[in-house]
N, CA, C and O atoms as a GROMACS GRO file, in nm:
protein
  596
    1MET      N    1   9.558   9.969  -6.222
    1MET     CA    2   9.454   9.896  -6.242
    1MET      C    3   9.509   9.769  -6.255
    1MET      O    4   9.620   9.742  -6.302
    2ILE      N    5   9.427   9.694  -6.211
    2ILE     CA    6   9.496   9.475  -6.146
    2ILE      C    7   9.424   9.476  -6.250
    2ILE      O    8   9.321   9.537  -6.280
    3LYS      N    9   9.524   9.358  -6.331
    3LYS     CA   10   9.478   9.265  -6.433
    3LYS      C   11   9.443   9.174  -6.379
    3LYS      O   12   9.484   9.170  -6.263
    4VAL      N   13   9.379   9.088  -6.410
    4VAL     CA   14   9.339   8.939  -6.372
    4VAL      C   15   9.319   8.849  -6.469
    4VAL      O   16   9.214   8.854  -6.533
    5ARG      N   17   9.405   8.763  -6.494
    5ARG     CA   18   9.336   8.678  -6.634
    5ARG      C   19   9.232   8.635  -6.580
    5ARG      O   20   9.188   8.659  -6.467
    6ALA      N   21   9.174   8.542  -6.696
    6ALA     CA   22   9.049   8.498  -6.710
    6ALA      C   23   9.102   8.339  -6.657
    6ALA      O   24   9.004   8.265  -6.650
    7GLU      N   25   9.201   8.284  -6.628
    7GLU     CA   26   9.217   8.142  -6.584
    7GLU      C   27   9.241   8.137  -6.446
    7GLU      O   28   9.225   8.039  -6.374
    8THR      N   29   9.302   8.311  -6.396
    8THR     CA   30   9.314   8.272  -6.281
    8THR      C   31   9.134   8.241  -6.214
    8THR      O   32   9.094   8.146  -6.147
    9ILE      N   33   9.055   8.369  -6.268
    9ILE     CA   34   8.939   8.378  -6.209
    9ILE      C   35   8.850   8.218  -6.220
    9ILE      O   36   8.766   8.182  -6.138
   10LEU      N   37   8.894   8.137  -6.345
   10LEU     CA   38   8.792   8.009  -6.343
   10LEU      C   39   8.849   7.898  -6.278
   10LEU      O   40   8.787   7.796  -6.248
   11VAL      N   41   8.997   7.922  -6.251
   11VAL     CA   42   9.037   7.817  -6.111
   11VAL      C   43   8.971   7.866  -5.979
   11VAL      O   44   8.916   7.772  -5.920
   12THR      N   45   8.960   7.989  -5.913
   12THR     CA   46   8.947   8.031  -5.801
   12THR      C   47   8.785   7.946  -5.829
   12THR      O   48   8.766   7.833  -5.783
   13VAL      N   49   8.676   8.022  -5.912
   13VAL     CA   50   8.534   7.977  -5.908
   13VAL      C   51   8.505   7.779  -5.910
   13VAL      O   52   8.422   7.707  -5.854
   14SER      N   53   8.588   7.761  -5.978
   14SER     CA   54   8.599   7.612  -5.983
   14SER      C   55   8.627   7.543  -5.847
   14SER      O   56   8.548   7.454  -5.817
   15ALA      N   57   8.703   7.564  -5.780
   15ALA     CA   58   8.728   7.565  -5.625
   15ALA      C   59   8.689   7.594  -5.565
   15ALA      O   60   8.696   7.519  -5.467
   16SER      N   61   8.614   7.707  -5.546
   16SER     CA   62   8.487   7.737  -5.467
   16SER      C   63   8.398   7.605  -5.473
   16SER      O   64   8.380   7.514  -5.392
   17VAL      N   65   8.361   7.623  -5.573
   17VAL     CA   66   8.240   7.514  -5.609
   17VAL      C   67   8.272   7.389  -5.550
   17VAL      O   68   8.207   7.336  -5.460
   18LEU      N   69   8.376   7.344  -5.602
   18LEU     CA   70   8.442   7.199  -5.518
   18LEU      C   71   8.437   7.194  -5.416
   18LEU      O   72   8.394   7.087  -5.374
   19ILE      N   73   8.476   7.300  -5.306
   19ILE     CA   74   8.479   7.272  -5.152
   19ILE      C   75   8.395   7.312  -5.106
   19ILE      O   76   8.378   7.277  -4.989
   20GLY      N   77   8.264   7.435  -5.182
   20GLY     CA   78   8.151   7.407  -5.127
   20GLY      C   79   8.069   7.284  -5.111
   20GLY      O   80   8.018   7.239  -5.008
   21GLY      N   81   8.065   7.231  -5.253
   21GLY     CA   82   7.981   7.109  -5.302
   21GLY      C   83   7.996   6.976  -5.184
   21GLY      O   84   7.894   6.914  -5.151
   22THR      N   85   8.089   6.950  -5.142
   22THR     CA   86   8.177   6.868  -5.052
   22THR      C   87   8.108   6.920  -4.899
   22THR      O   88   8.032   6.851  -4.831
   23ALA      N   89   8.141   7.013  -4.877
   23ALA     CA   90   8.110   7.073  -4.763
   23ALA      C   91   7.928   7.044  -4.734
   23ALA      O   92   7.881   7.017  -4.624
   24TRP      N   93   7.871   7.053  -4.824
   24TRP     CA   94   7.684   7.039  -4.766
   24TRP      C   95   7.708   6.872  -4.843
   24TRP      O   96   7.662   6.887  -4.956
   25ALA      N   97   7.739   6.782  -4.835
   25ALA     CA   98   7.764   6.648  -4.897
   25ALA      C   99   7.714   6.582  -4.775
   25ALA      O  100   7.758   6.619  -4.666
   26ALA      N  101   7.628   6.491  -4.784
   26ALA     CA  102   7.625   6.385  -4.620
   26ALA      C  103   7.671   6.256  -4.667
   26ALA      O  104   7.651   6.220  -4.782
   27TYR      N  105   7.739   6.178  -4.573
   27TYR     CA  106   7.781   6.056  -4.590
   27TYR      C  107   7.685   5.943  -4.623
   27TYR      O  108   7.566   5.966  -4.644
   28THR      N  109   7.727   5.843  -4.626
   28THR     CA  110   7.624   5.753  -4.671
   28THR      C  111   7.710   5.636  -4.712
   28THR      O  112   7.805   5.647  -4.789
   29TRP      N  113   7.662   5.495  -4.642
   29TRP     CA  114   7.766   5.394  -4.646
   29TRP      C  115   7.617   5.253  -4.695
   29TRP      O  116   7.500   5.285  -4.674
   30THR      N  117   7.647   5.122  -4.752
   30THR     CA  118   7.568   5.033  -4.763
   30THR      C  119   7.685   4.930  -4.757
   30THR      O  120   7.789   4.950  -4.820
   31HIS      N  121   7.668   4.838  -4.693
   31HIS     CA  122   7.713   4.729  -4.633
   31HIS      C  123   7.646   4.585  -4.655
   31HIS      O  124   7.535   4.542  -4.625
   32THR      N  125   7.759   4.524  -4.720
   32THR     CA  126   7.656   4.351  -4.735
   32THR      C  127   7.731   4.240  -4.673
   32THR      O  128   7.851   4.225  -4.692
   33THR      N  129   7.661   4.165  -4.602
   33THR     CA  130   7.710   4.063  -4.489
   33THR      C  131   7.663   3.917  -4.565
   33THR      O  132   7.550   3.911  -4.613
   34LYS      N  133   7.770   3.783  -4.574
   34LYS     CA  134   7.692   3.699  -4.568
   34LYS      C  135   7.705   3.654  -4.457
   34LYS      O  136   7.811   3.666  -4.395
   35VAL      N  137   7.575   3.577  -4.400
   35VAL     CA  138   7.531   3.500  -4.296
   35VAL      C  139   7.513   3.360  -4.353
   35VAL      O  140   7.447   3.335  -4.454
   36PRO      N  141   7.570   3.280  -4.287
   36PRO     CA  142   7.535   3.159  -4.327
   36PRO      C  143   7.404   3.075  -4.241
   36PRO      O  144   7.393   3.076  -4.118
   37VAL      N  145   7.328   3.018  -4.319
   37VAL     CA  146   7.174   3.028  -4.287
   37VAL      C  147   7.159   2.858  -4.300
   37VAL      O  148   7.155   2.813  -4.415
   38VAL      N  149   7.152   2.763  -4.187
   38VAL     CA  150   7.116   2.610  -4.189
   38VAL      C  151   7.009   2.603  -4.200
   38VAL      O  152   6.946   2.679  -4.125
   39THR      N  153   6.919   2.503  -4.302
   39THR     CA  154   6.799   2.461  -4.280
   39THR      C  155   6.780   2.344  -4.254
   39THR      O  156   6.864   2.257  -4.280
   40ALA      N  157   6.690   2.325  -4.209
   40ALA     CA  158   6.632   2.210  -4.129
   40ALA      C  159   6.638   2.089  -4.252
   40ALA      O  160   6.612   2.117  -4.369
   41LYS      N  161   6.676   1.953  -4.210
   41LYS     CA  162   6.655   1.829  -4.336
   41LYS      C  163   6.558   1.774  -4.366
   41LYS      O  164   6.534   1.694  -4.275
   42ALA      N  165   6.457   1.766  -4.467
   42ALA     CA  166   6.322   1.756  -4.482
   42ALA      C  167   6.348   1.628  -4.556
   42ALA      O  168   6.432   1.614  -4.644
   43THR      N  169   6.256   1.524  -4.504
   43THR     CA  170   6.193   1.416  -4.564
   43THR      C  171   6.049   1.399  -4.597
   43THR      O  172   5.955   1.432  -4.524
   44GLU      N  173   6.041   1.333  -4.742
   44GLU     CA  174   5.877   1.322  -4.694
   44GLU      C  175   5.818   1.242  -4.657
   44GLU      O  176   5.868   1.129  -4.658
   45PRO      N  177   5.701   1.260  -4.612
   45PRO     CA  178   5.625   1.203  -4.517
   45PRO      C  179   5.594   1.050  -4.565
   45PRO      O  180   5.602   1.043  -4.687
   46ALA      N  181   5.557   0.912  -4.498
   46ALA     CA  182   5.502   0.819  -4.565
   46ALA      C  183   5.375   0.848  -4.568
   46ALA      O  184   5.320   0.915  -4.481
   47VAL      N  185   5.311   0.795  -4.677
   47VAL     CA  186   5.196   0.778  -4.657
   47VAL      C  187   5.135   0.611  -4.705
   47VAL      O  188   5.151   0.550  -4.810
   48THR      N  189   5.070   0.577  -4.595
   48THR     CA  190   5.031   0.445  -4.633
   48THR      C  191   4.846   0.441  -4.629
   48THR      O  192   4.768   0.514  -4.568
   49VAL      N  193   4.824   0.344  -4.704
   49VAL     CA  194   4.650   0.322  -4.730
   49VAL      C  195   4.658   0.192  -4.583
   49VAL      O  196   4.750   0.126  -4.535
   50LEU      N  197   4.538   0.200  -4.558
   50LEU     CA  198   4.539   0.075  -4.450
   50LEU      C  199   4.440   0.047  -4.489
   50LEU      O  200   4.342   0.117  -4.467
   51GLY      N  201   4.431  -0.105  -4.586
   51GLY     CA  202   4.276  -0.163  -4.625
   51GLY      C  203   4.303  -0.124  -4.721
   51GLY      O  204   4.406  -0.068  -4.759
   52ASP      N  205   4.140  -0.170  -4.809
   52ASP     CA  206   4.102  -0.160  -4.942
   52ASP      C  207   3.968  -0.124  -4.936
   52ASP      O  208   3.908  -0.148  -4.832
   53VAL      N  209   3.902  -0.062  -5.043
   53VAL     CA  210   3.734  -0.054  -5.080
   53VAL      C  211   3.697  -0.166  -5.146
   53VAL      O  212   3.751  -0.204  -5.250
   54ASP      N  213   3.585  -0.233  -5.076
   54ASP     CA  214   3.516  -0.311  -5.138
   54ASP      C  215   3.357  -0.359  -5.183
   54ASP      O  216   3.289  -0.399  -5.088
   55GLY      N  217   3.302  -0.359  -5.292
   55GLY     CA  218   3.183  -0.328  -5.300
   55GLY      C  219   3.123  -0.227  -5.278
   55GLY      O  220   3.021  -0.201  -5.214
   56LEU      N  221   3.214  -0.149  -5.354
   56LEU     CA  222   3.149   0.034  -5.390
   56LEU      C  223   3.003  -0.022  -5.540
   56LEU      O  224   2.991  -0.109  -5.627
   57THR      N  225   2.938   0.076  -5.496
   57THR     CA  226   2.817   0.094  -5.586
   57THR      C  227   2.765   0.219  -5.652
   57THR      O  228   2.769   0.318  -5.579
   58PRO      N  229   2.711   0.240  -5.792
   58PRO     CA  230   2.670   0.370  -5.832
   58PRO      C  231   2.642   0.478  -5.702
   58PRO      O  232   2.545   0.432  -5.643
   59GLY      N  233   2.671   0.556  -5.658
   59GLY     CA  234   2.616   0.636  -5.571
   59GLY      C  235   2.640   0.660  -5.447
   59GLY      O  236   2.598   0.740  -5.364
   60GLY      N  237   2.754   0.534  -5.450
   60GLY     CA  238   2.749   0.475  -5.273
   60GLY      C  239   2.923   0.521  -5.258
   60GLY      O  240   3.003   0.543  -5.349
   61THR      N  241   2.950   0.524  -5.065
   61THR     CA  242   3.066   0.587  -5.045
   61THR      C  243   3.088   0.520  -4.939
   61THR      O  244   3.008   0.508  -4.846
   62LYS      N  245   3.267   0.443  -4.954
   62LYS     CA  246   3.278   0.398  -4.894
   62LYS      C  247   3.427   0.455  -4.824
   62LYS      O  248   3.506   0.517  -4.895
   63LYS      N  249   3.461   0.426  -4.660
   63LYS     CA  250   3.555   0.520  -4.619
   63LYS      C  251   3.693   0.431  -4.646
   63LYS      O  252   3.691   0.317  -4.692
   64LEU      N  253   3.784   0.484  -4.618
   64LEU     CA  254   3.925   0.448  -4.627
   64LEU      C  255   4.051   0.521  -4.558
   64LEU      O  256   4.055   0.643  -4.573
   65ARG      N  257   4.157   0.460  -4.484
   65ARG     CA  258   4.188   0.486  -4.365
   65ARG      C  259   4.314   0.502  -4.464
   65ARG      O  260   4.344   0.434  -4.561
   66VAL      N  261   4.384   0.626  -4.402
   66VAL     CA  262   4.531   0.628  -4.454
   66VAL      C  263   4.601   0.708  -4.352
   66VAL      O  264   4.561   0.811  -4.298
   67ARG      N  265   4.741   0.629  -4.330
   67ARG     CA  266   4.793   0.704  -4.211
   67ARG      C  267   4.903   0.755  -4.286
   67ARG      O  268   4.938   0.710  -4.395
   68ILE      N  269   4.979   0.887  -4.200
   68ILE     CA  270   5.062   0.949  -4.270
   68ILE      C  271   5.158   0.959  -4.137
   68ILE      O  272   5.117   0.961  -4.020
   69GLU      N  273   5.290   0.965  -4.180
   69GLU     CA  274   5.423   0.934  -4.118
   69GLU      C  275   5.523   1.059  -4.136
   69GLU      O  276   5.579   1.101  -4.237
   70ASN      N  277   5.524   1.105  -3.998
   70ASN     CA  278   5.634   1.264  -4.056
   70ASN      C  279   5.724   1.215  -3.973
   70ASN      O  280   5.692   1.178  -3.860
   71GLY      N  281   5.877   1.208  -4.032
   71GLY     CA  282   5.985   1.172  -3.980
   71GLY      C  283   6.089   1.336  -3.976
   71GLY      O  284   6.205   1.367  -3.948
   72ASN      N  285   6.011   1.380  -4.004
   72ASN     CA  286   6.090   1.546  -3.959
   72ASN      C  287   6.070   1.588  -3.867
   72ASN      O  288   5.985   1.542  -3.790
   73THR      N  289   6.161   1.720  -3.839
   73THR     CA  290   6.194   1.793  -3.694
   73THR      C  291   6.079   1.916  -3.685
   73THR      O  292   6.069   2.015  -3.611
   74PHE      N  293   6.017   1.876  -3.768
   74PHE     CA  294   5.905   1.991  -3.764
   74PHE      C  295   5.744   1.935  -3.834
   74PHE      O  296   5.711   1.851  -3.917
   75PRO      N  297   5.677   2.033  -3.749
   75PRO     CA  298   5.490   2.006  -3.791
   75PRO      C  299   5.504   1.969  -3.986
   75PRO      O  300   5.600   1.980  -4.063
   76VAL      N  301   5.380   1.930  -4.005
   76VAL     CA  302   5.363   1.908  -4.116
   76VAL      C  303   5.191   1.906  -4.142
   76VAL      O  304   5.124   1.834  -4.068
   77LYS      N  305   5.132   1.974  -4.231
   77LYS     CA  306   5.012   1.987  -4.216
   77LYS      C  307   4.948   1.930  -4.355
   77LYS      O  308   4.994   1.955  -4.466
   78VAL      N  309   4.831   1.846  -4.327
   78VAL     CA  310   4.770   1.751  -4.468
   78VAL      C  311   4.703   1.888  -4.533
   78VAL      O  312   4.648   1.931  -4.431
   79ALA      N  313   4.680   1.955  -4.605
   79ALA     CA  314   4.633   2.064  -4.711
   79ALA      C  315   4.499   1.969  -4.769
   79ALA      O  316   4.389   2.021  -4.787
   80LYS      N  317   4.524   1.835  -4.793
   80LYS     CA  318   4.403   1.820  -4.892
   80LYS      C  319   4.438   1.672  -4.950
   80LYS      O  320   4.546   1.647  -5.002
   81ILE      N  321   4.348   1.588  -4.937
   81ILE     CA  322   4.351   1.464  -5.020
   81ILE      C  323   4.246   1.448  -5.131
   81ILE      O  324   4.124   1.459  -5.130
   82ALA      N  325   4.333   1.420  -5.226
   82ALA     CA  326   4.232   1.391  -5.306
   82ALA      C  327   4.261   1.272  -5.424
   82ALA      O  328   4.362   1.208  -5.397
   83GLY      N  329   4.187   1.226  -5.560
   83GLY     CA  330   4.234   1.138  -5.619
   83GLY      C  331   4.091   1.108  -5.697
   83GLY      O  332   3.976   1.146  -5.673
   84GLY      N  333   4.153   1.016  -5.812
   84GLY     CA  334   4.039   0.961  -5.880
   84GLY      C  335   4.116   0.832  -5.942
   84GLY      O  336   4.236   0.810  -5.929
   85SER      N  337   4.009   0.738  -6.022
   85SER     CA  338   4.040   0.626  -6.073
   85SER      C  339   4.065   0.628  -6.215
   85SER      O  340   3.998   0.709  -6.280
   86ALA      N  341   4.162   0.542  -6.287
   86ALA     CA  342   4.130   0.551  -6.431
   86ALA      C  343   4.046   0.497  -6.501
   86ALA      O  344   3.942   0.461  -6.446
   87ALA      N  345   4.063   0.478  -6.630
   87ALA     CA  346   3.987   0.438  -6.710
   87ALA      C  347   4.013   0.274  -6.706
   87ALA      O  348   4.132   0.254  -6.686
   88THR      N  349   3.923   0.128  -6.720
   88THR     CA  350   3.968   0.045  -6.700
   88THR      C  351   3.980  -0.020  -6.871
   88THR      O  352   3.948   0.043  -6.972
   89GLU      N  353   4.020  -0.126  -6.867
   89GLU     CA  354   3.998  -0.214  -7.020
   89GLU      C  355   3.864  -0.244  -7.022
   89GLU      O  356   3.806  -0.200  -7.122
   90GLY      N  357   3.766  -0.332  -6.907
   90GLY     CA  358   3.652  -0.319  -6.947
   90GLY      C  359   3.531  -0.204  -7.004
   90GLY      O  360   3.426  -0.238  -7.057
   91GLY      N  361   3.572  -0.069  -6.981
   91GLY     CA  362   3.526   0.065  -7.014
   91GLY      C  363   3.463   0.123  -6.904
   91GLY      O  364   3.364   0.195  -6.914
   92CYS      N  365   3.513   0.095  -6.803
   92CYS     CA  366   3.473   0.192  -6.686
   92CYS      C  367   3.515   0.364  -6.698
   92CYS      O  368   3.625   0.359  -6.642
   93PRO      N  369   3.504   0.457  -6.722
   93PRO     CA  370   3.566   0.581  -6.764
   93PRO      C  371   3.641   0.656  -6.640
   93PRO      O  372   3.613   0.631  -6.522
   94ALA      N  373   3.692   0.706  -6.661
   94ALA     CA  374   3.808   0.774  -6.573
   94ALA      C  375   3.739   0.833  -6.445
   94ALA      O  376   3.618   0.827  -6.467
   95TRP      N  377   3.758   0.879  -6.339
   95TRP     CA  378   3.715   0.956  -6.252
   95TRP      C  379   3.571   0.876  -6.227
   95TRP      O  380   3.481   0.943  -6.175
   96ALA      N  381   3.544   0.730  -6.262
   96ALA     CA  382   3.398   0.649  -6.178
   96ALA      C  383   3.424   0.693  -6.080
   96ALA      O  384   3.364   0.796  -6.048
   97VAL      N  385   3.519   0.639  -5.991
   97VAL     CA  386   3.557   0.654  -5.820
   97VAL      C  387   3.648   0.786  -5.830
   97VAL      O  388   3.710   0.830  -5.926
   98ARG      N  389   3.634   0.839  -5.688
   98ARG     CA  390   3.687   0.926  -5.652
   98ARG      C  391   3.701   0.987  -5.502
   98ARG      O  392   3.599   0.980  -5.433
   99VAL      N  393   3.789   1.031  -5.457
   99VAL     CA  394   3.807   1.070  -5.334
   99VAL      C  395   3.710   1.216  -5.290
   99VAL      O  396   3.753   1.329  -5.314
  100THR      N  397   3.597   1.196  -5.233
  100THR     CA  398   3.552   1.310  -5.200
  100THR      C  399   3.498   1.336  -5.020
  100THR      O  400   3.462   1.252  -4.937
  101PRO      N  401   3.507   1.455  -5.010
  101PRO     CA  402   3.513   1.573  -5.099
  101PRO      C  403   3.658   1.614  -5.094
  101PRO      O  404   3.723   1.601  -4.990
  102ALA      N  405   3.704   1.659  -5.192
  102ALA     CA  406   3.847   1.689  -5.233
  102ALA      C  407   3.878   1.812  -5.248
  102ALA      O  408   3.951   1.856  -5.336
  103THR      N  409   3.793   1.907  -5.118
  103THR     CA  410   3.853   2.053  -5.054
  103THR      C  411   3.967   2.068  -4.979
  103THR      O  412   4.034   1.978  -4.928
  104GLU      N  413   3.985   2.184  -4.974
  104GLU     CA  414   4.150   2.216  -4.926
  104GLU      C  415   4.101   2.195  -4.773
  104GLU      O  416   4.211   2.203  -4.718
  105SER      N  417   4.033   2.180  -4.696
  105SER     CA  418   4.006   2.181  -4.547
  105SER      C  419   3.922   2.049  -4.486
  105SER      O  420   3.899   2.032  -4.366
  106ALA      N  421   3.874   1.943  -4.611
  106ALA     CA  422   3.814   1.847  -4.547
  106ALA      C  423   3.912   1.740  -4.485
  106ALA      O  424   3.882   1.681  -4.381
  107TYR      N  425   4.033   1.717  -4.554
  107TYR     CA  426   4.085   1.624  -4.465
  107TYR      C  427   4.250   1.702  -4.374
  107TYR      O  428   4.349   1.634  -4.348
  108ALA      N  429   4.239   1.847  -4.344
  108ALA     CA  430   4.328   1.926  -4.314
  108ALA      C  431   4.364   1.890  -4.164
  108ALA      O  432   4.276   1.900  -4.079
  109VAL      N  433   4.473   1.855  -4.136
  109VAL     CA  434   4.509   1.816  -4.023
  109VAL      C  435   4.652   1.867  -3.958
  109VAL      O  436   4.675   1.966  -4.028
  110THR      N  437   4.760   1.856  -3.867
  110THR     CA  438   4.833   1.884  -3.872
  110THR      C  439   4.904   1.810  -3.794
  110THR      O  440   4.862   1.808  -3.678
  111ILE      N  441   5.048   1.714  -3.826
  111ILE     CA  442   5.106   1.627  -3.754
  111ILE      C  443   5.248   1.634  -3.709
  111ILE      O  444   5.350   1.630  -3.778
  112PRO      N  445   5.233   1.645  -3.572
  112PRO     CA  446   5.373   1.709  -3.494
  112PRO      C  447   5.522   1.650  -3.543
  112PRO      O  448   5.512   1.579  -3.643
  113ALA      N  449   5.611   1.661  -3.510
  113ALA     CA  450   5.740   1.631  -3.562
  113ALA      C  451   5.736   1.490  -3.564
  113ALA      O  452   5.653   1.445  -3.484
  114ARG      N  453   5.792   1.411  -3.624
  114ARG     CA  454   5.844   1.269  -3.570
  114ARG      C  455   5.719   1.203  -3.491
  114ARG      O  456   5.735   1.139  -3.387
  115ASP      N  457   5.592   1.223  -3.551
  115ASP     CA  458   5.429   1.153  -3.494
  115ASP      C  459   5.399   1.080  -3.655
  115ASP      O  460   5.479   1.084  -3.748
  116SER      N  461   5.305   1.037  -3.656
  116SER     CA  462   5.176   1.004  -3.721
  116SER      C  463   5.038   1.050  -3.686
  116SER      O  464   5.003   1.081  -3.572
  117ARG      N  465   4.940   1.054  -3.823
  117ARG     CA  466   4.832   1.074  -3.780
  117ARG      C  467   4.729   0.965  -3.916
  117ARG      O  468   4.750   0.968  -4.037
  118THR      N  469   4.640   0.892  -3.854
  118THR     CA  470   4.520   0.873  -3.942
  118THR      C  471   4.432   0.915  -3.964
  118THR      O  472   4.360   0.958  -3.873
  119VAL      N  473   4.392   0.923  -4.103
  119VAL     CA  474   4.338   0.995  -4.162
  119VAL      C  475   4.211   0.919  -4.198
  119VAL      O  476   4.243   0.816  -4.257
  120THR      N  477   4.043   0.934  -4.182
  120THR     CA  478   3.973   0.864  -4.286
  120THR      C  479   3.885   0.953  -4.363
  120THR      O  480   3.791   1.030  -4.342
  121VAL      N  481   3.965   0.903  -4.474
  121VAL     CA  482   3.918   1.010  -4.671
  121VAL      C  483   3.752   0.890  -4.678
  121VAL      O  484   3.726   0.785  -4.619
  122LYS      N  485   3.682   0.962  -4.768
  122LYS     CA  486   3.569   0.882  -4.849
  122LYS      C  487   3.552   0.859  -4.986
  122LYS      O  488   3.516   0.950  -5.061
  123VAL      N  489   3.575   0.738  -5.028
  123VAL     CA  490   3.560   0.730  -5.171
  123VAL      C  491   3.398   0.673  -5.204
  123VAL      O  492   3.319   0.601  -5.143
  124ARG      N  493   3.397   0.748  -5.333
  124ARG     CA  494   3.295   0.780  -5.386
  124ARG      C  495   3.267   0.727  -5.514
  124ARG      O  496   3.361   0.748  -5.590
  125MET      N  497   3.176   0.666  -5.565
  125MET     CA  498   3.162   0.580  -5.693
  125MET      C  499   3.064   0.703  -5.794
  125MET      O  500   2.953   0.683  -5.745
  126GLU      N  501   3.052   0.760  -5.850
  126GLU     CA  502   3.032   0.817  -5.924
  126GLU      C  503   2.845   0.780  -5.950
  126GLU      O  504   2.816   0.673  -6.003
  127GLN      N  505   2.748   0.865  -5.916
  127GLN     CA  506   2.604   0.793  -6.021
  127GLN      C  507   2.587   0.754  -6.135
  127GLN      O  508   2.518   0.671  -6.193
  128TRP      N  509   2.676   0.841  -6.165
  128TRP     CA  510   2.647   0.790  -6.348
  128TRP      C  511   2.723   0.672  -6.448
  128TRP      O  512   2.701   0.634  -6.563
  129ALA      N  513   2.850   0.622  -6.315
  129ALA     CA  514   2.899   0.514  -6.303
  129ALA      C  515   2.784   0.374  -6.382
  129ALA      O  516   2.685   0.337  -6.320
  130ASP      N  517   2.819   0.314  -6.518
  130ASP     CA  518   2.724   0.199  -6.551
  130ASP      C  519   2.774   0.094  -6.505
  130ASP      O  520   2.855   0.076  -6.414
  131GLN      N  521   2.698  -0.008  -6.603
  131GLN     CA  522   2.746  -0.130  -6.582
  131GLN      C  523   2.895  -0.153  -6.655
  131GLN      O  524   2.924  -0.264  -6.698
  132LYS      N  525   2.922  -0.120  -6.658
  132LYS     CA  526   3.070  -0.126  -6.742
  132LYS      C  527   3.176  -0.131  -6.637
  132LYS      O  528   3.290  -0.177  -6.645
  133CYS      N  529   3.094  -0.057  -6.507
  133CYS     CA  530   3.220  -0.061  -6.419
  133CYS      C  531   3.212  -0.142  -6.290
  133CYS      O  532   3.290  -0.149  -6.196
  134ALA      N  533   3.066  -0.215  -6.318
  134ALA     CA  534   3.057  -0.358  -6.244
  134ALA      C  535   3.163  -0.424  -6.263
  134ALA      O  536   3.220  -0.444  -6.371
  135GLY      N  537   3.209  -0.479  -6.104
  135GLY     CA  538   3.285  -0.602  -6.048
  135GLY      C  539   3.414  -0.582  -6.135
  135GLY      O  540   3.475  -0.684  -6.170
  136GLN      N  541   3.463  -0.452  -6.175
  136GLN     CA  542   3.574  -0.402  -6.200
  136GLN      C  543   3.673  -0.388  -6.101
  136GLN      O  544   3.623  -0.373  -5.990
  137THR      N  545   3.814  -0.387  -6.104
  137THR     CA  546   3.919  -0.380  -6.027
  137THR      C  547   3.968  -0.232  -6.045
  137THR      O  548   4.032  -0.213  -6.148
  138LEU      N  549   3.948  -0.121  -5.962
  138LEU     CA  550   3.961  -0.014  -6.059
  138LEU      C  551   4.130   0.063  -5.939
  138LEU      O  552   4.133   0.037  -5.819
  139ALA      N  553   4.251   0.154  -6.010
  139ALA     CA  554   4.325   0.173  -5.906
  139ALA      C  555   4.296   0.320  -5.909
  139ALA      O  556   4.278   0.380  -6.014
  140LEU      N  557   4.290   0.383  -5.775
  140LEU     CA  558   4.242   0.460  -5.739
  140LEU      C  559   4.397   0.567  -5.727
  140LEU      O  560   4.470   0.539  -5.632
  141ASP      N  561   4.438   0.668  -5.808
  141ASP     CA  562   4.580   0.728  -5.790
  141ASP      C  563   4.513   0.823  -5.630
  141ASP      O  564   4.417   0.899  -5.638
  142LEU      N  565   4.568   0.803  -5.531
  142LEU     CA  566   4.533   0.884  -5.416
  142LEU      C  567   4.663   1.017  -5.400
  142LEU      O  568   4.784   1.003  -5.380
  143THR      N  569   4.606   1.106  -5.413
  143THR     CA  570   4.741   1.212  -5.376
  143THR      C  571   4.697   1.305  -5.219
  143THR      O  572   4.594   1.362  -5.181
  144THR      N  573   4.787   1.291  -5.180
  144THR     CA  574   4.834   1.366  -5.031
  144THR      C  575   4.902   1.487  -5.036
  144THR      O  576   5.018   1.490  -5.076
  145TYR      N  577   4.841   1.590  -4.997
  145TYR     CA  578   4.900   1.751  -5.039
  145TYR      C  579   4.952   1.758  -4.851
  145TYR      O  580   4.884   1.754  -4.748
  146LEU      N  581   5.083   1.767  -4.872
  146LEU     CA  582   5.138   1.800  -4.736
  146LEU      C  583   5.248   1.944  -4.775
  146LEU      O  584   5.312   1.986  -4.871
  147ALA      N  585   5.221   1.980  -4.644
  147ALA     CA  586   5.325   2.120  -4.656
  147ALA      C  587   5.384   2.125  -4.481
  147ALA      O  588   5.330   2.088  -4.376
  148GLY      N  589   5.499   2.180  -4.508
  148GLY     CA  590   5.588   2.257  -4.378
  148GLY      C  591   5.506   2.336  -4.266
  148GLY      O  592   5.440   2.409  -4.339
  149VAL      N  593   5.480   2.358  -4.177
  149VAL     CA  594   5.380   2.460  -4.079
  149VAL      C  595   5.504   2.532  -4.045
  149VAL      O  596   5.501   2.629  -3.969
   0.00000   0.00000   0.00000
């Protein structure tokens, strides 16, 4: 009769499982590489108002030309031009005068790299503006929304 010790059997079984397990394993690697990326320099396009709005009456609309200069090496898109007036000390309420329509596509234009475009916007005095707005000089906050294309 052959006497085998329990420790010998345990070592033999453990070695078989270990060797058998690695025989079935698949090799996988993950590698990360840092790649230098240099972005284009960007400057805010210059917005210049050409002229002013004079003689606006309740319910009336006047045109205002706005020149936008793109000094970047890539085109920019004018997404929207909006704005409204602040209240005056004379009692004319805020937003009595506003750019209309202030929709996403009303003044949409693409300005090529290192070029400029002139856009004509409509400035309207609201019909509800009353005599408190008569003879006032209103400050119109004009906001131009621009984005790289």
